[in-house]
TIMI-2910 file (N, C-alpha, C, CB; in pm, 1 decimal, decimal comma, always signed):
<rs>
+----------+----------+----------+----------+----------+----------+----------+----------+----------+----------+----------+----------+------+
!      n_x !      n_y !      n_z !     ca_x !     ca_y !     ca_z !      c_x !      c_y !      c_z !     cb_x !     cb_y !     cb_z ! resn !
+----------+----------+----------+----------+----------+----------+----------+----------+----------+----------+----------+----------+------+
!  +1913,9 !  -1179,9 !   +963,9 !  +1808,7 !  -1245,2 !   +887,8 !  +1862,7 !  -1278,1 !   +749,4 !  +1681,7 !  -1155,8 !   +878,8 !  Met !
!  +1853,2 !  -1400,0 !   +714,3 !  +1905,6 !  -1440,1 !   +584,4 !  +1805,8 !  -1406,3 !   +474,8 !  +1938,2 !  -1590,1 !   +582,8 !  Ser !
!  +1856,1 !  -1407,7 !   +354,2 !  +1771,6 !  -1372,4 !   +240,8 !  +1744,9 !  -1493,7 !   +152,8 !  +1836,2 !  -1261,0 !   +158,8 !  Asp !
!  +1758,1 !  -1614,6 !   +207,9 !  +1731,5 !  -1733,6 !   +127,6 !  +1581,7 !  -1761,4 !   +123,6 !  +1807,7 !  -1855,6 !   +183,7 !  Asn !
!  +1541,3 !  -1868,0 !    +58,9 !  +1399,5 !  -1894,8 !    +39,2 !  +1333,1 !  -1968,9 !   +153,5 !  +1381,3 !  -1972,2 !    -84,5 !  Asn !
!  +1406,1 !  -2004,0 !   +259,0 !  +1339,8 !  -2069,7 !   +370,7 !  +1245,6 !  -1970,7 !   +436,4 !  +1442,7 !  -2124,7 !   +473,0 !  Ser !
!  +1124,3 !  -2013,5 !   +462,1 !  +1024,6 !  -1924,2 !   +518,9 !   +975,2 !  -1820,5 !   +419,6 !  +1080,6 !  -1855,5 !   +639,4 !  Gly !
!   +976,0 !  -1855,3 !   +292,1 !   +935,1 !  -1761,2 !   +187,9 !   +793,2 !  -1712,2 !   +212,4 !   +945,3 !  -1826,4 !    +49,2 !  Ala !
!   +770,4 !  -1587,8 !   +179,8 !   +639,3 !  -1525,9 !   +193,9 !   +588,0 !  -1494,3 !    +54,5 !   +645,3 !  -1397,0 !   +283,0 !  Val !
!   +466,0 !  -1536,8 !    +28,1 !   +406,1 !  -1510,4 !   -102,5 !   +372,6 !  -1362,4 !   -118,5 !   +280,1 !  -1595,3 !   -121,6 !  Asn !
!   +369,6 !  -1318,7 !   -244,3 !   +322,1 !  -1183,9 !   -272,2 !   +176,9 !  -1175,8 !   -228,6 !   +338,2 !  -1147,4 !   -423,4 !  Lys !
!   +133,8 !  -1057,3 !   -187,2 !     -7,1 !  -1044,6 !   -148,0 !   -100,3 !  -1064,5 !   -267,4 !    -32,5 !   -907,3 !    -84,5 !  Pro !
!   -220,2 !  -1112,2 !   -239,6 !   -321,4 !  -1123,9 !   -343,4 !   -362,6 !   -984,5 !   -388,3 !   -444,1 !  -1204,4 !   -292,9 !  Asn !
!   -423,9 !   -976,5 !   -504,4 !   -475,5 !   -848,8 !   -551,8 !   -584,3 !   -800,2 !   -456,8 !   -530,0 !   -861,1 !   -696,4 !  Gln !
!   -585,4 !   -670,3 !   -433,1 !   -690,9 !   -610,1 !   -352,3 !   -787,6 !   -542,4 !   -447,7 !   -633,3 !   -508,4 !   -247,0 !  Phe !
!   -915,4 !   -580,0 !   -438,9 !  -1014,9 !   -528,7 !   -533,1 !  -1120,3 !   -440,8 !   -465,1 !  -1082,8 !   -644,3 !   -604,0 !  Lys !
!  -1090,9 !   -398,3 !   -342,1 !  -1181,1 !   -305,2 !   -274,8 !  -1270,0 !   -365,8 !   -168,5 !  -1265,6 !   -240,6 !   -374,1 !  Gly !
!  -1261,9 !   -496,6 !   -147,0 !  -1344,5 !   -562,6 !    -45,1 !  -1292,5 !   -523,2 !    +94,0 !  -1342,6 !   -719,2 !    -63,5 !  Asp !
!  -1370,3 !   -444,1 !   +166,4 !  -1326,9 !   -394,7 !   +297,3 !  -1299,2 !   -508,1 !   +395,8 !  -1432,1 !   -301,4 !   +355,1 !  Lys !
!  -1362,3 !   -621,9 !   +375,8 !  -1338,1 !   -735,8 !   +465,0 !  -1198,0 !   -793,4 !   +444,9 !  -1443,4 !   -845,0 !   +441,6 !  Arg !
!  -1133,0 !   -755,8 !   +333,7 !   -999,9 !   -808,5 !   +304,3 !   -891,2 !   -701,6 !   +314,8 !   -998,1 !   -869,5 !   +165,5 !  Lys !
!   -928,2 !   -581,5 !   +357,8 !   -831,0 !   -471,8 !   +362,0 !   -722,1 !   -495,2 !   +466,1 !   -901,9 !   -340,6 !   +391,1 !  Ser !
!   -757,1 !   -542,8 !   +583,9 !   -655,6 !   -568,9 !   +686,6 !   -563,2 !   -682,4 !   +642,9 !   -722,4 !   -603,4 !   +821,6 !  Lys !
!   -620,1 !   -786,3 !   +586,9 !   -539,5 !   -898,8 !   +537,3 !   -440,9 !   -850,7 !   +431,0 !   -630,6 !  -1010,0 !   +479,3 !  Glu !
!   -486,3 !   -761,8 !   +342,1 !   -399,9 !   -707,4 !   +237,9 !   -281,8 !   -631,5 !   +299,5 !   -480,2 !   -614,9 !   +144,6 !  Phe !
!   -308,9 !   -544,2 !   +394,2 !   -200,9 !   -468,6 !   +459,6 !   -107,3 !   -560,7 !   +536,2 !   -259,1 !   -363,3 !   +554,6 !  Leu !
!   -162,9 !   -660,4 !   +604,3 !    -79,5 !   -755,3 !   +678,9 !    +12,6 !   -833,9 !   +585,4 !   -167,8 !   -852,2 !   +759,2 !  Asp !
!    -40,7 !   -878,2 !   +473,3 !    +41,3 !   -954,4 !   +378,3 !   +147,8 !   -866,6 !   +313,5 !    -47,0 !  -1017,2 !   +270,2 !  Lys !
!   +115,4 !   -740,0 !   +288,9 !   +216,8 !   -647,9 !   +238,4 !   +329,1 !   -633,7 !   +340,7 !   +154,5 !   -509,8 !   +206,2 !  Leu !
!   +294,3 !   -616,4 !   +467,0 !   +394,8 !   -602,4 !   +572,7 !   +489,4 !   -723,0 !   +573,3 !   +326,4 !   -587,2 !   +710,8 !  Tyr !
!   +432,4 !   -842,0 !   +569,0 !   +514,8 !   -963,7 !   +568,6 !   +603,0 !   -971,2 !   +444,1 !   +425,6 !  -1088,5 !   +576,7 !  Leu !
!   +546,1 !   -935,5 !   +330,0 !   +621,7 !   -938,5 !   +205,1 !   +737,7 !   -839,6 !   +210,2 !   +529,9 !   -906,9 !    +85,9 !  Tyr !
!   +713,1 !   -718,9 !   +260,5 !   +819,2 !   -618,5 !   +272,4 !   +928,3 !   -667,3 !   +367,1 !   +761,6 !   -484,0 !   +321,9 !  Phe !
!   +887,4 !   -724,7 !   +480,0 !   +983,5 !   -770,7 !   +579,9 !  +1070,8 !   -883,7 !   +526,4 !   +910,7 !   -816,5 !   +705,4 !  Ala !
!  +1015,5 !   -965,7 !   +441,4 !  +1088,1 !  -1080,8 !   +388,7 !  +1172,7 !  -1045,7 !   +265,9 !   +990,5 !  -1191,2 !   +353,5 !  Arg !
!  +1152,5 !   -927,9 !   +210,6 !  +1224,6 !   -887,2 !    +89,9 !  +1295,9 !   -752,7 !   +109,0 !  +1127,9 !   -878,6 !    -28,5 !  Asn !
!  +1382,5 !   -742,1 !   +210,6 !  +1444,8 !   -612,8 !   +241,0 !  +1541,2 !   -562,9 !   +132,8 !  +1518,5 !   -622,6 !   +371,2 !  Pro !
!  +1594,7 !   -651,8 !    +52,9 !  +1684,0 !   -606,9 !    -54,4 !  +1606,0 !   -555,9 !   -174,4 !  +1776,5 !   -720,3 !    -97,5 !  Lys !
!  +1488,1 !   -611,1 !   -195,5 !  +1405,1 !   -573,6 !   -310,5 !  +1317,9 !   -451,4 !   -277,5 !  +1315,9 !   -692,7 !   -353,5 !  Lys !
!  +1268,3 !   -446,3 !   -154,4 !  +1177,0 !   -339,2 !   -113,7 !  +1244,2 !   -263,5 !     -0,1 !  +1036,1 !   -395,7 !    -69,7 !  Ile !
!  +1314,4 !   -155,8 !    -35,8 !  +1396,1 !    -84,7 !    +61,5 !  +1338,2 !    +50,1 !   +104,0 !  +1532,5 !    -64,1 !     +5,7 !  Gln !
!  +1268,9 !   +116,3 !    +15,9 !  +1224,9 !   +253,1 !    +43,1 !  +1072,6 !   +262,3 !    +50,3 !  +1278,0 !   +348,0 !    -64,5 !  Thr !
!  +1025,3 !   +375,0 !    +99,2 !   +881,1 !   +398,6 !    +99,1 !   +826,5 !   +393,8 !    -43,0 !   +848,3 !   +534,1 !   +164,2 !  Asp !
!   +902,0 !   +449,9 !   -136,5 !   +858,4 !   +448,6 !   -276,8 !   +840,9 !   +305,0 !   -325,4 !   +960,0 !   +523,6 !   -366,6 !  Lys !
!   +935,0 !   +216,6 !   -290,8 !   +923,9 !    +75,1 !   -328,4 !   +796,7 !    +13,4 !   -270,3 !  +1047,8 !     -3,6 !   -280,4 !  Asp !
!   +768,4 !    +43,9 !   -143,0 !   +650,7 !    -12,1 !    -76,0 !   +522,1 !    +36,8 !   -142,0 !   +651,0 !    +25,0 !    +73,2 !  Lys !
!   +515,1 !   +166,7 !   -168,1 !   +393,8 !   +222,9 !   -229,0 !   +373,3 !   +167,3 !   -369,7 !   +401,9 !   +377,0 !   -233,5 !  Val !
!   +481,0 !   +160,1 !   -448,6 !   +468,7 !   +105,3 !   -583,9 !   +424,4 !    -40,8 !   -580,2 !   +601,9 !   +118,0 !   -659,0 !  Gln !
!   +477,7 !   -117,4 !   -488,5 !   +438,5 !   -257,8 !   -475,7 !   +290,4 !   -267,7 !   -439,7 !   +525,0 !   -329,3 !   -369,0 !  Cys !
!   +248,2 !   -189,9 !   -342,1 !   +107,4 !   -193,1 !   -300,9 !    +15,8 !   -152,6 !   -416,2 !    +84,5 !   -100,3 !   -180,3 !  Ala !
!    +51,0 !    -44,5 !   -484,6 !    -31,7 !     +1,2 !   -597,2 !    -43,1 !   -106,3 !   -705,3 !    +26,7 !   +129,9 !   -657,5 !  Leu !
!    +63,0 !   -180,7 !   -726,4 !    +61,2 !   -283,2 !   -830,6 !    -31,1 !   -400,1 !   -796,9 !   +201,1 !   -334,6 !   -854,2 !  Ser !
!    -72,3 !   -409,8 !   -670,2 !   -161,8 !   -517,3 !   -627,5 !   -305,2 !   -469,5 !   -605,6 !   -109,5 !   -579,8 !   -500,4 !  His !
!   -333,0 !   -344,4 !   -636,7 !   -468,8 !   -290,6 !   -623,2 !   -533,0 !   -288,0 !   -761,3 !   -467,7 !   -147,2 !   -558,8 !  Ile !
!   -641,3 !   -360,6 !   -775,3 !   -705,8 !   -380,1 !   -906,5 !   -857,0 !   -364,0 !   -896,6 !   -671,9 !   -519,2 !   -963,2 !  Lys !
!   -922,7 !   -385,1 !  -1007,4 !  -1069,0 !   -389,6 !  -1012,5 !  -1134,7 !   -262,2 !   -964,5 !  -1119,1 !   -503,8 !   -931,1 !  Gly !
!  -1238,1 !   -277,3 !   -881,6 !  -1314,8 !   -163,7 !   -833,7 !  -1232,3 !    -70,0 !   -746,9 !  -1434,3 !   -211,7 !   -757,0 !  Gln !
!  -1121,4 !   -116,9 !   -693,3 !  -1035,5 !    -33,7 !   -609,2 !   -937,3 !    +49,4 !   -691,1 !   -959,5 !   -120,4 !   -511,1 !  Ala !
!   -938,9 !    +33,8 !   -822,4 !   -845,2 !   +103,6 !   -910,0 !   -855,0 !   +255,7 !   -896,7 !   -869,6 !    +63,3 !  -1054,0 !  Gln !
!   -970,1 !   +306,8 !   -855,9 !   -984,3 !   +451,6 !   -836,1 !   -883,1 !   +503,1 !   -735,1 !  -1126,5 !   +485,9 !   -789,7 !  Phe !
!   -848,3 !   +418,9 !   -637,2 !   -751,1 !   +458,5 !   -535,1 !   -613,9 !   +480,9 !   -598,2 !   -742,3 !   +351,4 !   -423,9 !  Phe !
!   -573,0 !   +390,7 !   -687,3 !   -446,5 !   +408,5 !   -759,7 !   -447,1 !   +540,4 !   -835,6 !   -422,1 !   +291,1 !   -857,1 !  Asn !
!   -556,6 !   +566,8 !   -904,8 !   -567,4 !   +689,2 !   -983,3 !   -553,3 !   +811,6 !   -892,1 !   -702,1 !   +693,3 !  -1059,4 !  His !
!   -616,4 !   +807,3 !   -775,6 !   -610,1 !   +917,8 !   -681,2 !   -465,8 !   +941,1 !   -633,3 !   -702,6 !   +890,4 !   -561,5 !  Met !
!   -395,9 !   +834,7 !   -598,5 !   -257,7 !   +845,9 !   -548,6 !   -165,3 !   +896,8 !   -659,6 !   -207,2 !   +708,5 !   -495,2 !  Ile !
!   -177,6 !   +840,1 !   -778,1 !    -88,9 !   +878,2 !   -888,9 !   -116,8 !  +1020,7 !   -935,3 !   -105,1 !   +780,8 !  -1006,6 !  Ile !
!   -243,3 !  +1058,1 !   -943,5 !   -278,3 !  +1194,8 !   -982,5 !   -219,0 !  +1295,3 !   -883,9 !   -431,6 !  +1211,6 !   -990,4 !  Thr !
!   -230,6 !  +1265,0 !   -755,8 !   -174,2 !  +1352,8 !   -653,3 !    -22,1 !  +1358,5 !   -664,2 !   -215,5 !  +1305,2 !   -513,2 !  Asp !
!    +40,6 !  +1245,5 !   -692,7 !   +187,0 !  +1239,5 !   -704,2 !   +238,1 !  +1321,7 !   -821,8 !   +232,8 !  +1094,8 !   -719,1 !  Ala !
!   +158,9 !  +1329,7 !   -927,8 !   +200,4 !  +1402,0 !  -1047,7 !   +171,5 !  +1550,9 !  -1039,8 !   +132,2 !  +1344,3 !  -1168,3 !  Glu !
!    +96,3 !  +1590,9 !   -938,8 !    +58,1 !  +1731,6 !   -924,8 !   +175,6 !  +1813,8 !   -872,5 !    -63,4 !  +1745,8 !   -830,6 !  Glu !
!   +205,5 !  +1925,4 !   -937,0 !   +315,8 !  +2008,6 !   -888,6 !   +282,0 !  +2072,1 !   -754,0 !   +349,4 !  +2117,6 !   -991,2 !  Pro !
!   +384,3 !  +2104,7 !   -680,2 !   +364,5 !  +2171,9 !   -552,6 !   +313,2 !  +2312,7 !   -582,6 !   +497,4 !  +2175,5 !   -467,9 !  Ile !
!   +206,5 !  +2355,5 !   -515,6 !   +150,1 !  +2488,0 !   -543,3 !   +251,6 !  +2600,7 !   -521,9 !    +28,5 !  +2511,6 !   -455,2 !  Pro !
!   +233,5 !  +2706,4 !   -596,0 !   +315,2 !  +2827,5 !   -584,4 !   +462,5 !  +2806,0 !   -616,7 !   +303,2 !  +2882,6 !   -446,1 !  Asp !
!   +494,9 !  +2709,4 !   -700,5 !   +633,4 !  +2692,8 !   -742,6 !   +636,6 !  +2656,1 !   -889,0 !   +705,1 !  +2585,9 !   -658,0 !  Ser !
!   +711,3 !  +2735,3 !   -963,1 !   +719,6 !  +2713,0 !  -1107,0 !   +823,5 !  +2607,8 !  -1143,7 !   +751,4 !  +2842,5 !  -1177,3 !  Asp !
!   +933,6 !  +2604,6 !  -1072,7 !  +1045,2 !  +2517,0 !  -1110,0 !  +1057,7 !  +2392,6 !  -1022,1 !  +1173,7 !  +2594,3 !  -1104,2 !  Asp !
!   +955,7 !  +2362,3 !   -945,0 !   +962,6 !  +2248,7 !   -854,0 !   +896,2 !  +2128,3 !   -920,3 !   +894,9 !  +2281,8 !   -717,7 !  Val !
!   +959,0 !  +2012,2 !   -910,9 !   +899,5 !  +1892,5 !   -970,9 !   +773,1 !  +1849,4 !   -896,2 !  +1001,3 !  +1777,7 !   -972,2 !  Pro !
!   +698,1 !  +1757,1 !   -952,9 !   +577,9 !  +1706,6 !   -885,9 !   +609,5 !  +1650,0 !   -747,4 !   +511,1 !  +1599,2 !   -971,6 !  Pro !
!   +506,4 !  +1636,8 !   -665,7 !   +520,5 !  +1589,6 !   -527,7 !   +583,1 !  +1450,4 !   -518,8 !   +385,0 !  +1588,5 !   -459,9 !  Lys !
!   +548,0 !  +1364,5 !   -608,5 !   +594,8 !  +1226,1 !   -601,7 !   +502,2 !  +1142,5 !   -514,7 !   +738,4 !  +1220,2 !   -547,4 !  Gly !
!   +533,0 !  +1015,5 !   -506,4 !   +450,6 !   +923,8 !   -428,0 !   +460,5 !   +958,4 !   -279,6 !   +493,6 !   +777,3 !   -452,4 !  Leu !
!   +354,7 !   +929,8 !   -204,4 !   +357,7 !   +959,9 !    -61,2 !   +447,9 !   +863,0 !    +14,1 !   +216,5 !   +955,4 !     -3,1 !  Pro !
!   +477,4 !   +896,6 !   +137,7 !   +550,3 !   +803,6 !   +223,9 !   +460,7 !   +682,0 !   +247,8 !   +592,2 !   +871,7 !   +360,2 !  Ser !
!   +521,0 !   +572,8 !   +294,6 !   +442,0 !   +453,8 !   +323,7 !   +338,5 !   +484,2 !   +431,6 !   +533,2 !   +337,6 !   +367,8 !  Trp !
!   +375,9 !   +560,5 !   +533,1 !   +282,8 !   +593,3 !   +641,5 !   +162,5 !   +670,7 !   +588,0 !   +354,1 !   +675,1 !   +751,0 !  Ala !
!   +186,0 !   +768,6 !   +501,0 !    +75,3 !   +845,9 !   +444,2 !    -10,4 !   +759,9 !   +351,6 !   +128,9 !   +967,7 !   +367,9 !  Lys !
!    +53,5 !   +673,2 !   +274,2 !    -20,0 !   +582,7 !   +186,1 !   -110,8 !   +491,9 !   +268,9 !    +77,6 !   +498,3 !   +100,5 !  Phe !
!    -53,3 !   +431,4 !   +373,7 !   -128,9 !   +339,8 !   +459,0 !   -247,9 !   +412,3 !   +523,7 !    -36,8 !   +279,1 !   +567,9 !  Arg !
!   -223,9 !   +534,6 !   +571,8 !   -330,8 !   +612,4 !   +633,6 !   -442,3 !   +641,2 !   +532,2 !   -274,8 !   +744,3 !   +690,9 !  Lys !
!   -405,6 !   +678,6 !   +411,2 !   -502,8 !   +705,4 !   +306,4 !   -579,7 !   +578,5 !   +269,3 !   -433,2 !   +763,4 !   +183,0 !  Ser !
!   -509,6 !   +466,3 !   +262,5 !   -573,4 !   +337,9 !   +232,1 !   -677,3 !   +305,0 !   +338,9 !   -467,8 !   +224,6 !   +222,6 !  Phe !
!   -639,5 !   +320,6 !   +465,3 !   -731,0 !   +289,3 !   +575,4 !   -850,1 !   +384,2 !   +575,1 !   -657,6 !   +296,9 !   +710,6 !  Ile !
!   -826,8 !   +512,7 !   +548,7 !   -937,3 !   +608,2 !   +542,2 !  -1031,8 !   +575,9 !   +426,7 !   -883,5 !   +750,6 !   +527,6 !  Gln !
!   -977,4 !   +526,5 !   +317,3 !  -1058,5 !   +497,1 !   +199,8 !  -1133,4 !   +365,1 !   +211,8 !   -971,6 !   +494,7 !    +77,0 !  Thr !
!  -1065,1 !   +261,0 !   +256,5 !  -1124,3 !   +127,1 !   +256,7 !  -1161,0 !    +76,6 !   +395,1 !  -1030,2 !    +30,7 !   +193,3 !  Phe !
!  -1116,1 !   +145,7 !   +499,4 !  -1138,2 !    +95,5 !   +633,9 !  -1052,6 !    -26,6 !   +655,6 !  -1286,6 !    +63,1 !   +657,8 !  Gly !
!  -1046,9 !    -71,1 !   +776,6 !   -975,1 !   -194,4 !   +806,7 !  -1063,6 !   -273,5 !   +900,2 !   -833,2 !   -167,0 !   +869,8 !  Val !
!  -1127,6 !   -373,3 !   +844,9 !  -1214,1 !   -459,3 !   +924,9 !  -1138,1 !   -585,1 !   +959,7 !  -1345,5 !   -493,1 !   +850,0 !  Glu !
!  -1150,9 !   -626,4 !  +1082,1 !  -1083,2 !   -746,6 !  +1127,6 !  -1187,4 !   -841,9 !  +1183,7 !   -974,5 !   -713,5 !  +1233,7 !  Asp !
!  -1214,0 !   -947,6 !  +1110,7 !  -1313,5 !  -1045,0 !  +1153,8 !  -1267,5 !  -1125,8 !  +1274,6 !  -1346,7 !  -1138,2 !  +1040,0 !  Asp !
!  -1138,8 !  -1116,5 !  +1306,9 !  -1084,8 !  -1193,0 !  +1418,3 !  -1114,7 !  -1125,4 !  +1553,1 !   -934,0 !  -1211,2 !  +1400,8 !  Met !
!  -1147,6 !   -996,9 !  +1552,2 !  -1174,6 !   -925,6 !  +1675,6 !  -1322,7 !   -934,6 !  +1706,2 !  -1129,2 !   -778,6 !  +1666,1 !  Ile !
!  -1358,1 !   -991,3 !  +1824,7 !  -1500,1 !  -1001,8 !  +1858,9 !  -1561,3 !   -862,6 !  +1879,7 !  -1518,6 !  -1088,0 !  +1986,0 !  Pro !
!  -1678,9 !   -844,4 !  +1828,7 !  -1747,3 !   -715,8 !  +1842,4 !  -1832,5 !   -717,3 !  +1969,4 !  -1835,4 !   -685,8 !  +1717,1 !  Arg !
!  -1827,1 !   -605,7 !  +2041,3 !  -1908,4 !   -593,7 !  +2162,6 !  -2030,8 !   -509,9 !  +2132,0 !  -1827,0 !   -531,3 !  +2279,2 !  Gln !
!  -2138,6 !   -539,3 !  +2198,9 !  -2263,3 !   -464,0 !  +2178,2 !  -2261,6 !   -334,3 !  +2253,1 !  -2383,6 !   -545,6 !  +2221,1 !  Cys !
+----------+----------+----------+----------+----------+----------+----------+----------+----------+----------+----------+----------+------+
</rs>
């Protein structure tokens, strides 16, 4: 896969907490990560990128993730803070917090 601009993928739009846009936000992040493998290589890169696109009423989620990352591991005096979660844990927390609604899937009664 080349790293030139053909087939460029735009950065995801800001996510402001609208549950109807949560799946679209995650999908666009996935595409952005896939298209930028040199820029976004680690889970930390992915989480930082996602956090930078979460704004407005959803900002509480950023605060929750960052506060948890800065918290030291219990029962250890000389251990550094936990740090940012893995991408899988971040994604799971995002889905638990905002849900993932997909308007493209027909609902059955």
